[in-house]
C-alpha positions in Angstrom: 13.4 38.1 77.8 12.0 35.2 79.8 12.9 31.7 78.7 10.0 29.8 76.9 8.3 27.0 78.7 9.3 23.5 77.7 8.2 20.1 79.0 10.3 18.6 81.8 13.0 16.4 80.5 12.2 13.6 83.0 8.6 13.4 81.7 9.3 13.7 78.0 10.9 11.0 75.9 11.8 13.6 73.3 14.0 15.4 75.9 16.4 12.4 75.9 16.6 12.6 72.1 17.1 16.3 72.2 19.9 15.8 74.8 21.6 13.2 72.6 21.2 15.5 69.5 22.5 18.4 71.5 25.7 16.6 72.6 26.3 15.4 69.1 25.8 18.8 67.5 27.9 20.5 70.1 30.7 18.0 69.4 30.4 18.0 65.6 29.1 21.6 65.2 26.2 20.3 63.1 22.7 21.6 62.9 19.4 20.0 61.9 16.0 21.4 61.5 13.2 20.1 63.6 11.3 17.1 62.2 8.0 19.0 61.8 9.8 21.3 59.3 10.7 18.3 57.2 7.1 17.1 57.5 5.9 20.4 56.1 8.4 20.1 53.2 7.0 16.6 52.5 3.6 18.2 52.4 4.9 20.6 49.8 6.2 17.7 47.8 2.9 15.9 47.8 1.3 18.9 46.0 3.7 18.5 43.1 3.5 14.7 42.6 0.5 15.0 40.3 2.1 15.6 36.9 -1.1 16.1 35.0 -2.4 18.8 37.4 -2.4 22.2 35.8 0.0 24.9 37.1 -2.7 27.2 38.5 -4.1 24.5 40.8 -0.6 23.6 42.0 0.2 27.3 42.6 -3.0 27.6 44.7 -2.3 24.5 46.7 1.3 25.4 47.4 0.4 29.0 48.4 -2.3 27.7 50.7 0.2 25.2 52.3 2.8 27.9 52.7 0.4 30.2 54.4 -0.8 27.4 56.7 2.6 26.2 57.7 4.0 29.7 58.2 1.1 30.6 60.4 1.3 27.5 62.5 5.0 27.2 63.1 6.2 30.8 62.8 3.3 32.4 64.7 0.8 30.4 66.6 3.2 27.5 67.5 6.4 29.5 67.4 7.2 28.4 71.0 8.1 25.0 69.7 11.1 26.5 67.9 12.1 28.4 71.0 11.8 25.3 73.1 13.9 23.4 70.5 16.7 26.1 70.9 16.5 25.9 74.7 16.9 22.2 74.6 19.9 22.4 72.2 21.6 25.4 73.9 20.6 25.5 77.6 23.6 27.7 78.4 23.1 30.5 75.8 25.5 32.8 77.7 28.5 30.7 76.6 27.0 28.9 73.5 24.5 31.0 71.7 23.2 29.8 68.3 23.9 31.9 65.3 21.3 33.4 62.9 21.6 30.5 60.5 20.8 28.1 63.3 17.6 29.8 64.3 14.8 27.2 63.7 12.1 29.8 62.9 14.3 31.7 60.4 15.7 28.5 58.8 12.2 27.0 58.7 10.9 30.1 56.9 13.8 30.0 54.5 13.2 26.3 53.8 9.5 26.9 53.2 10.1 29.6 50.7 13.0 27.8 49.0 10.9 24.7 48.4 7.9 26.8 47.5 9.6 28.5 44.7 11.6 25.4 43.7 8.4 23.3 43.3 6.7 26.2 41.5 9.6 26.3 39.0 9.4 22.5 38.5 5.7 22.6 38.1 5.9 25.4 35.5 8.7 23.5 33.7 6.6 20.3 33.7 3.5 22.1 32.4 5.7 23.7 29.7 7.0 20.4 28.5 3.5 18.8 28.7 2.1 21.6 26.5 5.1 21.2 24.1 4.6 17.5 24.0 0.9 18.0 23.2 1.8 20.4 20.4 4.4 17.9 19.0 1.8 15.1 19.1 -0.8 17.3 17.4 1.7 18.3 14.7 2.8 14.7 14.3 -0.8 13.5 13.9 -1.5 16.2 11.4 1.7 15.4 9.4 0.8 11.7 9.6 -2.7 12.4 8.2 -1.1 14.4 5.4 1.3 11.6 4.6 -1.6 9.1 4.6 -3.6 11.4 2.3 -0.6 11.8 0.0 -0.1 8.0 0.0 -3.7 7.4 -0.9 -3.5 10.0 -3.6 -0.4 8.5 -5.0 -2.1 5.1 -4.9 -5.1 6.4 -6.8 -2.9 8.1 -9.4 -0.8 5.0 -9.8 -3.8 2.7 -10.1 -5.1 5.0 -12.8 -1.9 4.4 -14.7 -1.4 0.7 -13.8 -3.8 -2.1 -13.0 -4.6 -2.5 -9.3 -2.6 -5.7 -8.9 0.4 -4.3 -10.8 0.3 -1.1 -8.8 0.7 -3.1 -5.6 4.1 -4.2 -6.9 5.3 -0.6 -7.0 3.7 0.8 -3.8 6.1 0.8 -0.9 9.0 -0.7 -2.8 12.1 1.1 -4.0 12.4 -0.5 -7.4 15.6 0.0 -9.4 15.5 1.2 -12.9 16.7 -2.1 -14.1 14.0 -4.1 -12.3 11.5 -5.5 -14.9 7.9 -6.4 -14.2 6.3 -8.8 -16.7 3.5 -11.3 -16.7 2.3 -13.8 -19.3 -1.4 -14.5 -19.8 -2.9 -17.3 -21.8 -6.1 -15.7 -22.8 -6.6 -11.9 -22.9 -9.1 -10.1 -25.0 -7.7 -6.9 -26.6 -9.8 -4.1 -28.1 -8.9 -1.2 -30.3 -11.5 1.5 -30.9 -10.8 4.5 -33.1 -12.6 7.5 -34.5 -11.2 7.8 -38.0 -13.4 10.9 -38.7 -11.6 12.9 -36.1 -8.6 13.3 -38.3 -10.7 15.1 -40.9 -12.5 17.0 -38.1 -9.3 18.4 -36.6 -8.1 21.7 -38.0 -6.1 24.6 -36.7 -7.7 28.0 -37.3 -8.6 31.1 -35.4 -12.2 29.9 -35.0 -11.2 26.8 -32.9 -8.2 28.6 -31.3 -5.6 26.7 -33.3 -7.1 23.3 -32.8 -7.7 23.7 -29.0 -11.4 23.2 -29.3 -10.9 20.1 -31.3 -8.7 18.6 -28.6 -11.2 19.7 -25.9 -13.9 17.7 -27.7 -11.5 14.7 -28.0 -10.8 14.9 -24.3 -14.5 14.9 -23.5 -15.0 11.8 -25.6 -12.1 9.9 -23.9 -13.2 11.1 -20.5 -16.7 9.7 -21.2 -15.2 6.4 -22.3 -13.2 6.3 -19.1 -16.4 6.8 -17.0 -17.7 3.5 -18.4 -14.8 1.8 -16.6 -16.2 2.8 -13.2 -19.4 0.7 -13.8 -19.3 -2.6 -11.9 -20.0 -4.7 -15.0 -16.8 -3.3 -16.6 -14.6 -3.7 -13.5 -12.6 -6.3 -15.4 -11.8 -4.0 -18.3 -8.3 -2.3 -18.1 -7.6 0.7 -20.2 -4.1 0.3 -21.6 -3.6 3.7 -23.4 -4.9 6.1 -26.0 -3.0 6.8 -29.2 -4.5 9.9 -30.7 -8.2 9.1 -31.3 -7.6 5.4 -30.7 -8.7 3.8 -27.5 -7.0 0.5 -26.4 -8.3 -1.7 -23.6 -8.0 -5.3 -22.5 -9.8 -7.9 -20.3 -8.5 -11.0 -18.6 -5.5 -9.3 -17.1 -6.7 -9.9 -13.6 -6.8 -13.6 -14.0 -4.0 -15.9 -12.8 -1.2 -16.4 -15.2 -0.9 -19.8 -16.8 -4.5 -20.6 -16.2 -5.6 -23.9 -17.8 -8.8 -22.7 -19.6 -9.3 -26.1 -21.2 -10.3 -27.6 -17.9 -13.0 -25.0 -17.4 -16.3 -24.7 -19.2 -16.5 -22.4 -22.2 -18.9 -19.9 -20.5 -16.3 -19.3 -17.7 -13.3 -19.4 -20.0 -14.5 -16.7 -22.4 -16.6 -14.7 -20.0 -14.2 -11.7 -20.3 -14.7 -11.8 -24.1 -18.4 -11.1 -23.5 -17.5 -8.3 -21.2 -15.3 -6.7 -23.9 -18.1 -6.9 -26.5 -20.5 -5.3 -24.0 -17.9 -2.6 -23.4 -17.5 -2.0 -27.2 -21.3 -1.7 -27.5 -21.3 0.8 -24.7 -18.5 2.8 -26.4 -20.6 3.0 -29.6 -23.7 4.1 -27.6 -21.7 6.7 -25.6 -20.3 8.2 -28.8 -23.8 8.5 -30.3 -24.9 10.5 -27.2 -21.9 12.8 -27.6 -22.7 13.3 -31.3 -26.2 14.5 -30.3 -24.9 17.1 -27.9 -21.9 18.2 -30.1 -23.8 18.1 -33.4 -21.2 15.7 -34.9 -21.5 12.4 -36.8 -18.5 10.5 -35.5 -18.5 6.7 -35.9 -16.5 4.2 -33.9 -14.5 1.5 -35.6 -13.7 -1.4 -33.3 -11.5 -4.4 -33.6 -11.3 -7.3 -31.1 -9.1 -10.3 -30.8 -8.1 -12.7 -28.0 -5.2 -14.9 -27.2 -1.9 -15.0 -25.2 -0.1 -11.7 -24.4 2.8 -10.5 -22.3 2.1 -7.6 -20.0 4.8 -5.5 -18.4 5.8 -2.2 -17.0 8.6 -0.1 -18.6 10.4 2.3 -16.3 10.5 2.6 -12.6 10.4 6.3 -11.9 7.8 6.9 -14.6 6.2 3.5 -15.2 4.2 2.8 -18.3 2.0 -0.3 -18.5 1.6 -2.0 -21.9 0.9 -5.4 -23.4 2.7 -7.1 -26.3 2.1 -10.1 -28.5 0.6 -11.3 -31.8 -2.8 -11.0 -30.2 -2.3 -7.2 -29.9 -1.1 -6.9 -33.4 -4.0 -8.8 -34.9 -6.5 -6.8 -32.8 -5.0 -3.6 -34.1 -5.3 -4.9 -37.7 -9.0 -5.8 -37.0 -9.6 -2.2 -36.1 -7.6 -0.7 -39.0 -9.3 -2.9 -41.6 -12.7 -2.6 -40.1 -15.8 -0.7 -41.0 -17.3 2.4 -39.2 -19.9 1.4 -36.7 -18.9 -2.3 -36.8 -17.0 -4.6 -34.4 -14.7 -6.8 -36.4 -13.2 -10.0 -34.9 -11.2 -13.0 -36.0 -12.7 -16.4 -36.7 -11.4 -17.8 -33.4 -12.9 -14.9 -31.4 -16.2 -15.3 -33.3 -16.4 -19.0 -32.3 -15.7 -18.1 -28.7 -18.4 -15.4 -28.7 -20.8 -17.9 -30.2 -20.5 -20.1 -27.1 -21.5 -17.0 -25.0 -24.7 -16.4 -27.0 -23.5 -13.6 -29.4 -24.3 -13.6 -33.0 -21.6 -13.0 -35.5 -21.9 -12.9 -39.3 -19.2 -13.5 -41.8 -17.5 -10.6 -43.5 -15.1 -12.7 -45.6 -11.5 -13.2 -46.2 -9.5 -10.0 -46.2 -5.8 -9.2 -46.6 -4.2 -8.2 -43.3 -0.8 -6.5 -43.4 1.8 -8.8 -42.0 -0.7 -11.7 -41.5 -1.8 -12.5 -45.0 -5.4 -13.6 -45.6 -7.6 -13.8 -42.6 -11.3 -14.7 -42.3 -13.1 -12.1 -40.2 -16.5 -11.6 -38.7 -18.7 -8.8 -37.5 -20.4 -9.0 -34.1 -24.1 -8.2 -34.3 -24.7 -5.2 -32.0 -28.4 -4.6 -32.9 -29.6 -7.3 -30.4 -28.8 -8.6 -27.0 -27.4 -12.1 -26.4 -29.4 -14.8 -28.1 -29.6 -18.3 -26.8 -26.6 -20.1 -25.4 -26.1 -21.9 -28.6 -27.0 -19.3 -31.2 -25.6 -20.3 -34.7 -22.8 -18.3 -36.3 -24.0 -17.0 -39.6 -21.9 -17.7 -42.6 
């Protein structure tokens, strides 16, 4: 086999480098691939640097590079490898390179090793990118579910507690012994009951052991609750229902300890007017229900205003309520009232007079636990009169 042609050593700078490399390798029995093989390997590496490139495109680029480099340096330019061997081992009769030191063979092995290694890395990178995408998608979905659940819990909590009180419990791990309470100087309390419902309720096979009676009561209470969604009644807070009795209050969203004497009467007692309008709306709503259910229920309403203490009992199952003499008197105004009338105390009647409402005297009645009280009825047959309408006596 004839020796391959190589450039003369005296006219090629690389020849001196090859001689130096040859002497060093012969001494240390080391072997190094030609630089152009390493340049091809760097070309392979450049194809895998783009982490967001999909695996199919990387496979195509690496396959094309492998075919190109193999065709160049193992076929069309294979004489470069032969020349490299001649430079390193000029006397091949005494020092012949082994198979593992053949540049063409080792170059081909290096190409294929890096080709499959980079393919494995690219596949692994794409796998983790896809897995990361699925985790992010799952995390986003779970976060949306958590936000939806938090909003639902907030809505449910605000249905049980006033909005400002609910904020005290949202996002806080309150202990069972933690007590929430707030004092208010002027709160208007309403009790509205349907005394006729006790006579209407019965348990028989016709009404499925009283189930139909409870269904009607539920519709009545639900219609009353719908009134709270109106903007004009946004300041009304439903406290609770006790059987067929509906309890609500206004003025609970005002700052505690408010000095109402420094304000004008219209602003000080504005929530009293809202409560009266709410009571009138309850009476009108019950009349509409009577027309559809062919009943003749009448509402008995009692209203009083004054200082109260509001608080929440329980942390895991909170229950909001208000206490005070104002609440007790309002309950007595309802229990001693007349069907279809709104009964108020004398102090509340005077406050309503400043708002333009007309009240007429009922008289002095005996109230359990309070003795003799002078009470009034609020006129519901007309809208507000002038700002200084006289209180009838």
